[in-house]
N, C-alpha and C positions, 0 to 999 in steps of 0.2 A: 901302684900308679897304674899301668896300662888296665887297673877293669876301675876303676875311676873316669879315667877317660872312655874303655866304648861304652860307663853309666853315663854317661852326661852324654855319651853319639846316641843313643838310644833316645834319653827322652830328647833332645834338640829332632831327632828328624821324629819325632811325634808329635812335640811338639808343631815342626815345620807342615807335619801333613792334615794333623785339627784346622788350624791356620787356610789351607785350602780348603776341607771341608766347608768349615764356619764360609769363606769367602766366594764359593759357591752356592751357599745355599742362600751366599745375602745378591747373587746378580740373577737365580732363576725368582725369589722374588720380587726382585725389580725388575726383571721382567714380564711377569707377569700380571704388578701394576701398574706396568704401563701398557699390557694390550685390555687389561683392565677400563684404563684412564677412553682407551684408541675408540674402544665400542659404546661408552658411554660416549664419548661425541661424535662418534658416529652414528645414532638415534637419536642425539642432543635438536630440538627444532629452529634452523636458523631464523634469523634477528636479522630485522633491519631495522635504519633507523624514520624515525614522521615526528612532524612534529607535534607537539600535543600544548594544553592551552597548562597556564602552573597553578593557575586560579579558577575560585565559577566567575560565570561572564554569565549575565542573563541576556532580554533577545531585547534587541537594539543597540546593545554598548558595540563600540569601537571594539576591533583586537588591533591589538601596538605592537610590534619587533618585542616588545618587553613583559609583557602575553604570553606568550609560547616559549616551548625549548623544546630539544631535540632530545629521543626515548626513545630504546627499543621494544618495538615489537615485534609478536613470530610473522616471518614473512607468509605462509599460507594459508591461516586467518588474515590477514591484510585487508578491511575494507577498501568498495573501491573510493575515490574520492577524495584520499590522503593528499599530504600536501607532502615528498622527502627535500625540499632545497627552500632554503629563504626563497628564492627571488618567483619560485610557481606563488609562492604563499605573498611575498609583498613583493611585484613588479615596478612597483611606479616609491618602492623606498618610501619613507616615512609621507611623501606628500598627499596618494589617495590606500583612503583605509578600510579594511572589508570590516561589516558589518555584519555581525550575530544573529543571527534568522530565530534558532532554539539553542535553549540554556542548554552550557559543558558544564562538565565535572572536575575534577582537580585533577592534572595528569589524561586529562579525555583527547585522543586524534583529532585534528584536527580538521573535519568533510566540507568539503567542495557545499554538499547539501545544506548545510549549516551556514552558513555565511554566504555574504552577497559575493557581487565583484568588482573590483576596486576602486570607490570611488563612488557606488552605487546605492543610496540609503535600505532600510526595511519596510521599505513597503510593499505594496500587491504585485507589483509588476516585476520585482526578484524573485517571487511563489511561482510565476506560472511559465509551464512549463514552454516546450517546444511543442508552435501554432493548437493555442488553448489559451481559451478568453478568460475574465472574471466579472459573471453576472450576478445581478442584486434578485435578492427575494423577501419581498412584505413579509413578518410573519411577528405573531402573535402569540402572546400566555400560552395560548392551544395548541398555533400552528407552530409552533418554534418548542417544539417537549421542553416549557415552562425553563428556560432557560438555562439547559443543561450543556449544551452548546456552546463550545470549543473550537479553534482555528487547528486545526487536524484533521476533528473528526472527522467520521465520512456519515452521508445520508440518504434513507431514497425516499426521492419525492413522489405525493399523489397531486395528482386532478380531480379539483368535485363541483363538477357541471351541468348542465343538460344533452343531454345526444339530439343529434339528427335526427333519428331514427321514429322516438315517438316522443320526444322532448322531458323523456321521465328523468334524473335525478340523476347522475353513477360518480361511483368512486374510482380513479381509476392511477396503477401506478406507468406510471411515464421514464422514470429515468429510478438507475440505482447506481449504490453505492458512489454518491458521488461528493467527491471530493472537499471538505469544505478549504477559505484560507482566510476568510476575517469574520467576523460580529458586530454587527455597523463601524466604529470606527477606528479597531484596533484587529490586528492582525497578529496579537504574542499569544502562542498557542500554549507558557507555563502562567501564564493566571490562572491562580485560581478561585476567585470572587467569582457569586453567578448575578447574576447581571437577569435583565428579560427583551430581547433583543427586540430592536423594530424591522432587521432589516439581517441578512447574511447572502454574505461572499461566494456564488459558488466557482468550481473552478470545472467548465465544459471547456467542451469540442462548440465553431463556429453555424454546428449541425443543429446542435441540443440549445444551444441560445435562442433560437429562432421557432424553438421549440416548444421552451422554456415564455415566451414572451408571449406569443401566442395562449400560450394556457390561462398563462395570470391574468390575459382584459380578458377572455371568455369564462375566467371559475376564478378558485380559489385555491391557493397550493398552501399544502401541509407537509409536514419532516418529520420522519422518522428513525429515529440515531442505531444507527449499527452498532452495533457491537468492534473491541479490537481486532478481537481471533478469527470474527466471521471474514470464512471464505463463501461459503458459499453466491448461488445465481442466483434472485429471485427472479423468479416464474411468472411468468402477464396476470397478474389480477388486474376485472373488477365486480365490482362490486352495487345492484342497485337493489330499489327501494322492495324487490320480491324477491328479488335471492334474497336478502339480507332478515327478511320473515317470515320466510321458507313460502307463500304464495306460487302454483303453480301457473304458468302461463295458461295464460287463456288462448285455445285449438280453435284458431279464425273455416267456419265450415265453409266452404263455397257448396251447391249448390249447383250441379250438372247440367245443364238448360234440356229438354228435352232435342231426340232427334229429330228431323225433315225428315218425312215420310212422303215423298212425288209417285204417288198416281194414277191408274191414266181408268175409264171406265166405260168397259166394252160389254157390249148384249147382244146376246146369246136365244134368241127368242124369247118367251118368259123372267127366262137369269139376265143380273148385270152379275159382272162378272168388273172384281180392282183389278186389273194391272198395277206391283210395282217401277215403276223408274228410277234411274237416276236423278237425283234434284237442282236443274240449273237454275240460273242468275244470269 
């Protein structure tokens, strides 16, 4: 009987030790998993909630509270001009809504540059930056890049006319990287159809307005489309007919006037002597 009791005691102690061992292993695994989760959480990118559109919205459509929802966005990569509160996006509620200036896709954050101020329409005035002015330029199929211009493109502007020196016709770059904000009567940059414009409207400073107005009244203006990813700065460019055809400029030869010499004559016996003197007038 005592042998059986001892055997049971030994088995019980063994089972208890095994249970303690298993519990220690479980605790160690749990602690290791918690440590890994803490490490992953520490490396996770923090997010903030911003308003984004719930459907595809095109140019000129009104943005209503039913068209937006809150989405999580990575805080380190948050673009400028997002809306994080409904009071910022709709300060006047449903009475004065914003109008979309640029097309937006589903779940795209609403940015201040893509919508008008509350109650404004999608006209040109809402697209002008601070201190900038809108100026219309007459174009045709040749000077307007064959109808491939769209609002939002950038162009270089060239002037062709006669210079004031010799009356020769020259072509000169007068403005570079000018922003187009409207083609004819349309400011929709999402339009894909090609049209031959009669006028284009550019966004420039008041000083540039005066320069382009003078250039347009004294010659012809032509546009050159600038690439989307082109960040180069155009240098001063001026081409006349001689430079285009490679004709060297004629050097004007100016003949030097003969130097005036004044003399005085003196006779010594039979010899006549001329003595040079400074000329006085």
